[in-house]
N, C-alpha and C positions, 0 to 999 in steps of 0.2 A: 408486503412490501421488504424488498431486502436492504439490511441496514450497511451493505458494502455497496458504495456509491462506485458505480463505471464512469470515467471520465477521460477523455482523450486530450482536448483542445487547453493549451497551457494557460492563458488567461482564466477559462473555467477554474481549473484546478488550483492556481494562485489564488482566486476571489477565494474559493473554500479553505483552503492552507490557512488564510489570514484571517478567518471568523473560527477556526478551532483551536481550542488550547493545545491538544495533542491530536496527532493522527497517524494511522499506519496506513502507508500506501502500499500496494503490492504492484510492483512494475513486472509486465510478463509480456507472452509474445503469442498467436494464436497455433502456431504449430510446437510450443514448448509442453513435452509432455508431463515435466514435473510442475509447471505453472497449472495445468490442468487438475493434478492433485491437491495442489495447495491452495486453489481458489475456493474451494468448500471449508477447507480448516480455516481460513481468514474469516470467512460469511460466518463459522461457527463462534468464533472470536468475538464477532460483532454483535451477534446474540448473546454472548455472555457480558460484552463491557459496554451496551449501547449508551450510556450517558457519560461514560470514563474518556473515550476515543474516539475519533472520527475514524472511518474507513474507507478507504480508494480502492478501486482497481484500475489501474492505468494499463492498458494494452496499447501496444507498437500497432498504429496503423500504417498501411502501405502508403509512401510516400509523404508521410508525417513522421520525422525523426525528432522534431522540434523540443519534446517536451523530453525524450529521453537523451537529448544531448544538451539542454538547459540544464538538468539535473545531474550527468555525468553517469549514465546508466547503460554500460555497457554489453552487460550479461543478465540474463535472466532466469530463474525468477530472482527478484531482487526486493527485500523489504526494507522500507525507510520509514523512520519515525521522525517526524515533524513535531515541531512546538512553535505556533504561530508562522508556518512557513518558513522556519530556519530548521534545515537538516540538521538532526542531533546524533543520529546514529542509523548503521544499515547493517544488512545480513544479506550477501548474495549467496544463493543455493537453496535448497530446500530446507524446512523445518518441519518436524512433527506436529501434530496439534498438541502435544503436552510441551514441546519446547514454545512454540507460539505464546502458549496461555502465562507459561511461567517467566517468559519474556518480557510480556505486558505487564504482569504484576509487579514486577520489580519495576516498572517505569512509570507506575501511576502515580499522578498529580498528588 
């Protein structure tokens, strides 16, 4: 079982975020090459921090931009850090595995 949960429905995402103290969400699209490289990096971070963070993969769905619009995501990949459904920080663009791990380790609760 992957620790990186894939969701696209806005209400499901919000329900999940409301239950997690801190979550890293990766917003991506199916045709984004940096997103495809970043996804296993985020999955690796999820394996490293399984109890410290929740991890979401939110992919743009054709005809469903509600979630991206709601969170103001206009480019991908975008990493967003939430605390109980409150956006606290984001990063647009690619991050290496080392950068992701460093970023998360500095933000642990």
